[in-house]
C-alpha positions as CSV (number, residue, x, y, z in Angstrom):
1,X,-44.8,151.6,206.8
2,X,-46.6,148.3,207.5
3,X,-50.0,148.8,209.2
4,X,-52.7,146.5,210.4
5,X,-54.8,145.0,207.6
6,X,-58.4,145.7,208.5
7,X,-61.0,143.0,208.1
8,X,-63.2,145.3,206.0
9,X,-60.3,145.7,203.5
10,X,-60.1,141.9,203.1
11,X,-63.9,141.6,202.7
12,X,-63.9,144.4,200.1
13,X,-61.1,142.7,198.2
14,X,-63.0,139.4,198.2
15,X,-66.3,141.1,197.3
16,X,-64.8,142.8,194.4
17,X,-63.3,139.6,193.0
18,X,-66.6,137.7,193.5
19,X,-68.4,140.5,191.7
20,X,-65.9,140.4,188.8
21,X,-66.2,136.6,188.5
22,X,-70.0,136.5,188.7
23,X,-70.3,139.3,186.2
24,X,-67.8,137.7,183.9
25,X,-69.8,134.5,183.8
26,X,-73.0,136.4,183.0
27,X,-71.2,138.4,180.3
28,X,-69.7,135.3,178.6
29,X,-73.1,133.6,178.7
30,X,-74.8,136.7,177.3
31,X,-72.2,137.5,174.6
32,X,-72.4,133.9,173.3
33,X,-76.2,134.2,172.9
34,X,-75.7,137.6,171.3
35,X,-73.4,136.0,168.7
36,X,-76.0,133.3,168.1
37,X,-78.8,135.8,167.6
38,X,-76.7,137.9,165.3
39,X,-75.9,134.8,163.2
40,X,-72.2,134.8,164.0
41,X,-70.5,131.5,163.0
42,X,-70.4,128.8,165.7
43,X,-66.7,128.5,165.5
44,X,-66.3,132.3,166.1
45,X,-68.7,132.1,169.1
46,X,-66.5,129.5,170.8
47,X,-63.1,130.7,169.7
48,X,-63.5,134.5,169.9
49,X,-66.7,135.7,171.8
50,X,-66.4,133.2,174.6
51,X,-62.6,133.8,174.9
52,X,-63.2,137.5,174.9
53,X,-65.8,137.2,177.7
54,X,-63.6,135.1,179.9
55,X,-60.6,137.4,179.4
56,X,-62.5,140.6,180.0
57,X,-61.9,140.8,183.8
58,X,-58.1,140.6,183.3
59,X,-58.3,143.3,180.7
60,X,-60.6,145.7,182.6
61,X,-58.6,145.6,185.9
62,X,-55.6,147.3,184.3
63,X,-57.9,149.5,182.2
64,X,-59.6,150.8,185.4
65,X,-56.3,151.0,187.3
66,X,-54.4,152.9,184.6
67,X,-57.1,155.1,183.0
68,X,-59.5,155.7,185.9
69,X,-57.6,155.3,189.1
70,X,-54.5,156.7,187.6
71,X,-51.4,157.8,189.5
72,X,-48.3,155.8,190.3
73,X,-50.2,153.3,192.4
74,X,-52.8,152.8,189.7
75,X,-50.1,152.2,187.1
76,X,-48.4,149.6,189.3
77,X,-51.7,147.7,189.9
78,X,-52.4,147.8,186.1
79,X,-48.9,146.6,185.2
80,X,-49.1,143.8,187.8
81,X,-52.5,142.6,186.4
82,X,-51.1,142.7,182.8
83,X,-48.0,140.7,183.7
84,X,-49.7,138.4,186.1
85,X,-52.0,136.7,183.6
86,X,-49.4,135.2,181.2
87,X,-47.1,134.4,184.2
88,X,-49.9,132.4,186.0
89,X,-51.0,130.7,182.7
90,X,-47.5,129.5,181.8
91,X,-46.8,128.2,185.3
92,X,-49.6,127.5,187.8
93,X,-52.3,126.7,185.2
94,X,-50.1,124.2,183.5
95,X,-49.1,122.7,186.8
96,X,-52.7,122.2,187.8
97,X,-53.5,120.6,184.5
98,X,-50.6,118.2,184.9
99,X,-51.9,117.3,188.4
100,X,-55.4,116.7,187.0
101,X,-54.0,114.3,184.4
102,X,-52.2,112.3,187.1
103,X,-55.2,112.1,189.4
104,X,-57.5,111.1,186.6
105,X,-55.1,108.6,185.0
106,X,-57.3,105.5,185.8
107,X,-60.4,107.1,184.4
108,X,-58.5,108.3,181.3
109,X,-56.8,104.9,180.9
110,X,-60.2,103.1,181.0
111,X,-61.5,105.4,178.3
112,X,-58.5,104.6,176.1
113,X,-58.5,100.9,177.0
114,X,-54.9,101.2,178.1
115,X,-52.9,100.8,181.3
116,X,-53.3,103.2,184.2
117,X,-49.8,104.5,183.7
118,X,-50.4,105.5,180.1
119,X,-53.6,107.3,181.2
120,X,-51.5,110.1,182.6
121,X,-50.0,111.0,179.2
122,X,-51.5,114.1,177.7
123,X,-52.4,113.6,174.0
124,X,-52.8,116.8,172.1
125,X,-52.9,118.2,168.5
126,X,-49.3,119.2,167.9
127,X,-50.2,122.0,165.4
128,X,-52.8,123.7,167.6
129,X,-50.7,123.8,170.8
130,X,-47.5,124.6,168.9
131,X,-49.2,127.5,167.0
132,X,-50.5,129.1,170.2
133,X,-47.2,128.8,172.0
134,X,-45.3,130.2,168.9
135,X,-47.5,133.3,168.8
136,X,-47.2,133.8,172.5
137,X,-43.4,133.6,172.6
138,X,-42.9,135.9,169.6
139,X,-45.4,138.6,170.8
140,X,-44.5,138.5,174.5
141,X,-40.8,138.4,173.9
142,X,-41.1,141.5,171.6
143,X,-43.2,143.3,174.2
144,X,-40.6,142.6,177.0
145,X,-37.7,143.6,174.8
146,X,-39.4,146.9,173.9
147,X,-39.7,147.7,177.7
148,X,-35.9,148.4,177.7
149,X,-36.2,151.0,175.0
150,X,-37.0,154.6,176.2
151,X,-38.6,155.7,172.9
152,X,-42.3,156.3,173.2
153,X,-42.8,155.9,169.4
154,X,-41.4,152.4,169.5
155,X,-43.8,151.5,172.3
156,X,-46.8,152.7,170.3
157,X,-45.6,150.9,167.2
158,X,-45.3,147.7,169.2
159,X,-48.8,148.3,170.5
160,X,-50.3,148.3,167.0
161,X,-48.0,145.4,166.0
162,X,-49.4,143.2,168.8
163,X,-53.0,144.0,167.9
164,X,-52.3,143.2,164.3
165,X,-50.6,140.0,165.3
166,X,-53.6,138.9,167.3
167,X,-55.9,139.6,164.3
168,X,-53.6,137.4,162.2
169,X,-53.8,134.8,164.9
170,X,-57.6,134.9,164.8
171,X,-57.5,134.4,161.1
172,X,-55.4,131.3,161.6
173,X,-57.8,130.0,164.2
174,X,-60.9,130.5,162.0
175,X,-59.1,128.7,159.2
176,X,-58.2,125.8,161.4
177,X,-60.5,122.7,161.1
178,X,-59.6,121.8,164.7
179,X,-61.7,124.7,165.9
180,X,-64.9,123.0,167.0
181,X,-68.5,124.2,167.6
182,X,-69.8,125.1,170.9
183,X,-73.1,124.3,172.7
184,X,-74.6,127.2,174.5
185,X,-76.0,127.1,178.0
186,X,-79.4,128.6,178.6
187,X,-79.3,132.4,179.0
188,X,-79.2,133.1,182.7
189,X,-81.6,136.1,182.7
190,X,-84.1,134.3,180.5
191,X,-84.1,131.3,182.8
192,X,-84.5,133.4,185.9
193,X,-87.3,135.4,184.3
194,X,-89.2,132.2,183.4
195,X,-88.8,130.7,186.9
196,X,-89.9,134.0,188.6
197,X,-92.7,135.1,186.4
198,X,-94.1,132.1,184.6
199,X,-97.1,130.9,186.6
200,X,-99.3,127.8,186.3
201,X,-102.4,128.1,184.2
202,X,-105.8,127.6,185.7
203,X,-106.3,123.9,186.3
204,X,-102.8,122.9,185.2
205,X,-101.3,120.1,187.2
206,X,-97.8,120.3,188.8
207,X,-96.1,118.0,186.4
208,X,-97.4,119.8,183.3
209,X,-96.4,123.2,184.8
210,X,-92.9,122.0,185.5
211,X,-92.5,120.6,182.0
212,X,-93.8,123.8,180.4
213,X,-91.5,125.9,182.6
214,X,-88.5,123.7,181.8
215,X,-89.2,124.0,178.1
216,X,-89.7,127.8,178.3
217,X,-86.4,128.2,180.3
218,X,-84.5,126.3,177.6
219,X,-86.0,128.3,174.7
220,X,-84.5,131.1,172.6
221,X,-84.4,134.4,174.6
222,X,-85.5,137.7,173.2
223,X,-82.8,140.0,172.0
224,X,-83.6,142.7,174.6
225,X,-83.1,140.2,177.4
226,X,-79.7,139.2,175.9
227,X,-78.6,142.8,175.6
228,X,-79.8,143.6,179.1
229,X,-77.7,140.7,180.6
230,X,-74.6,141.8,178.6
231,X,-74.9,145.4,179.7
232,X,-75.6,144.6,183.3
233,X,-72.7,142.1,183.4
234,X,-70.3,144.6,181.8
235,X,-71.2,147.2,184.4
236,X,-70.7,144.6,187.1
237,X,-67.2,143.8,185.8
238,X,-66.3,147.5,185.6
239,X,-67.7,148.2,189.1
240,X,-65.9,145.2,190.6
241,X,-62.6,146.2,188.9
242,X,-62.9,149.7,190.3
243,X,-63.5,148.3,193.8
244,X,-60.6,145.9,193.4
245,X,-58.2,148.6,192.5
246,X,-59.1,150.6,195.6
247,X,-58.9,147.5,197.9
248,X,-55.6,146.6,196.3
249,X,-54.2,150.0,197.2
250,X,-55.3,149.7,200.8
251,X,-54.0,146.1,201.1
252,X,-50.6,147.1,199.7
253,X,-50.4,150.1,202.0
254,X,-51.3,148.0,205.0
255,X,-48.9,145.2,204.3
256,X,-46.1,147.6,203.3
257,X,-45.5,146.0,199.9
258,X,-45.7,147.2,196.3
259,X,-49.2,147.4,194.7
260,X,-47.7,145.8,191.6
261,X,-47.1,142.6,193.6
262,X,-50.7,142.5,194.9
263,X,-52.0,142.7,191.4
264,X,-49.4,140.4,190.0
265,X,-50.3,137.5,192.4
266,X,-53.9,138.1,193.4
267,X,-55.6,139.4,190.3
268,X,-54.7,136.5,187.9
269,X,-55.3,133.8,190.4
270,X,-58.8,135.2,191.2
271,X,-59.9,136.2,187.8
272,X,-58.0,133.9,185.3
273,X,-57.3,130.7,187.2
274,X,-61.0,129.8,188.0
275,X,-61.8,129.8,184.3
276,X,-58.9,127.6,183.6
277,X,-60.4,124.9,185.8
278,X,-62.4,124.0,182.7
279,X,-59.1,122.4,181.6
280,X,-59.5,120.0,184.6
281,X,-63.0,119.0,183.3
282,X,-61.6,118.4,179.8
283,X,-58.6,116.5,181.1
284,X,-61.0,114.1,183.0
285,X,-63.0,113.7,179.8
286,X,-60.0,113.0,177.7
287,X,-60.3,116.2,175.7
288,X,-56.6,117.1,176.1
289,X,-56.3,119.4,173.1
290,X,-59.2,121.5,174.5
291,X,-57.7,121.4,178.0
292,X,-54.2,122.6,176.9
293,X,-55.6,124.9,174.2
294,X,-57.8,126.6,176.7
295,X,-54.6,127.8,178.4
296,X,-52.3,128.4,175.4
297,X,-55.1,130.4,173.6
298,X,-55.5,132.6,176.7
299,X,-51.7,133.1,176.7
300,X,-51.9,134.5,173.2
301,X,-54.7,136.9,174.1
302,X,-53.0,138.1,177.3
303,X,-49.8,138.9,175.4
304,X,-51.7,141.1,173.0
305,X,-54.6,143.3,174.2
306,X,-53.7,143.8,177.8
307,X,-50.0,144.3,176.9
308,X,-51.0,146.8,174.2
309,X,-52.9,148.7,176.9
310,X,-49.7,148.9,179.0
311,X,-47.6,150.0,176.0
312,X,-50.0,152.7,175.1
313,X,-50.9,154.2,178.5
314,X,-47.9,153.6,180.8
315,X,-44.1,154.1,180.5
316,X,-43.9,150.2,180.1
317,X,-40.6,149.8,182.0
318,X,-40.3,146.3,183.4
319,X,-36.8,146.9,184.7
320,X,-37.1,148.5,188.1
321,X,-34.4,151.0,189.3
322,X,-31.3,149.7,190.9
323,X,-31.8,148.4,194.4
324,X,-35.6,147.7,193.9
325,X,-37.1,144.2,193.5
326,X,-37.4,143.1,189.9
327,X,-40.8,141.4,190.3
328,X,-42.2,142.6,187.0
329,X,-39.2,141.6,184.9
330,X,-38.8,138.2,186.8
331,X,-42.5,137.3,186.2
332,X,-42.2,138.1,182.5
333,X,-39.0,136.1,182.1
334,X,-40.4,133.1,184.0
335,X,-43.5,133.2,181.8
336,X,-41.3,133.1,178.7
337,X,-39.3,130.3,180.1
338,X,-42.5,128.3,180.8
339,X,-43.8,129.0,177.3
340,X,-40.5,128.0,175.6
341,X,-40.2,124.9,177.7
342,X,-43.7,123.8,176.5
343,X,-42.9,124.6,172.9
344,X,-39.7,122.6,172.9
345,X,-41.5,119.7,174.6
346,X,-44.2,119.9,172.0
347,X,-41.7,119.8,169.1
348,X,-39.8,116.9,170.6
349,X,-42.7,114.8,171.7
350,X,-43.4,111.5,170.1
351,X,-46.4,111.2,167.8
352,X,-49.3,109.0,168.6
353,X,-50.0,106.2,166.2
354,X,-52.8,107.3,163.9
355,X,-54.1,110.9,163.4
356,X,-57.1,112.4,165.2
357,X,-60.6,112.4,163.8
358,X,-59.7,115.4,161.6
359,X,-56.6,113.7,160.2
360,X,-54.1,115.8,162.2
361,X,-51.0,114.6,164.0
362,X,-51.3,114.0,167.7
363,X,-48.5,113.8,170.2
364,X,-48.2,112.7,173.8
365,X,-46.8,114.8,176.6
366,X,-45.6,113.3,179.9
367,X,-47.5,115.1,182.7
368,X,-44.1,116.0,184.2
369,X,-43.7,118.5,181.3
370,X,-46.7,120.4,182.7
371,X,-45.6,120.0,186.3
372,X,-42.5,122.0,185.6
373,X,-44.8,125.0,185.6
374,X,-45.2,124.5,189.4
375,X,-41.5,124.6,189.8
376,X,-41.2,127.8,187.9
377,X,-44.0,129.3,190.0
378,X,-42.2,128.2,193.2
379,X,-39.0,129.9,191.9
380,X,-40.9,133.2,191.6
381,X,-42.4,132.8,195.1
382,X,-38.9,132.1,196.5
383,X,-37.6,135.3,194.9
384,X,-40.5,137.2,196.3
385,X,-39.9,135.8,199.8
386,X,-36.3,136.7,199.7
387,X,-37.0,140.4,198.8
388,X,-40.2,141.1,200.8
């Protein structure tokens, strides 16, 4: 029965999401520096460690919901968070990227020395984007298909198959010359420590002190400081996820809707979408392969580790009983349709004259191809409105 949604429930929900996002940013920053101190290759830092850090919130929410909160409600929240990320990436994230290309077309055209109209075209590495979408479609289609089978052994086999597939994907990424290096931002804890505890020397003038403090803040941090930031950030993500699960339960009960729907809509928008706003920055800078690859790479991850968690620790049934809304299945199908649409568009797109600086083929995508993601998202919202 629908009740009144208390203000403290809304505030708790918002606080938990803010805690997750802030902790995830600290974790990513720390894990990148940890990779640097442990002499992990630069390409691995950017392609794996940073991606792992940004994807951690979406993974820990279902982990906490399924394994800690438990119960039917916990499983619904976990399933919603698992399905919500690929759904949002294949629809809303692509739509926002397409909008960004249209809004920045004059700036992009000026950088390309072309007409404003041509500045809206998204020019990407065909092989990089096509590879990501191919992996996503195969892995996620297999996971959705297995949900119709009642055999537990098949679910577990698919769980290991997805993990193995992602490892194979990482091997392909490492071998790809398009995987670039990454420049690390200063470690947050180190910078804060310097600004709080570094004091002027006796007789030191203000300008000298500021210059010394700035140099110290940008220096290499101690390993213990890096580890402290990583551990504290990880605890913050876990704590925020635990609070989110509780707040999602209360919100669902107050609104009289399924907890799965709360997690399916709110969790990915709050935890995954902000990170994908990096794609807007890269689009404005003309780094279209980075912008689109930021999304398609996340789609591959979200179709492997989080889905494996659902396969291993839930009954993994996306088809709801007769008479119940099919939100889970509809979101999965729409995500697959969005991925397939992008893959077909990538295959059919016209190549750009001349390869990129690594000698690889580039293609141009009309921004309308990405805007279709908004239409697919609207279709799901329309289905939701009709059933709620």
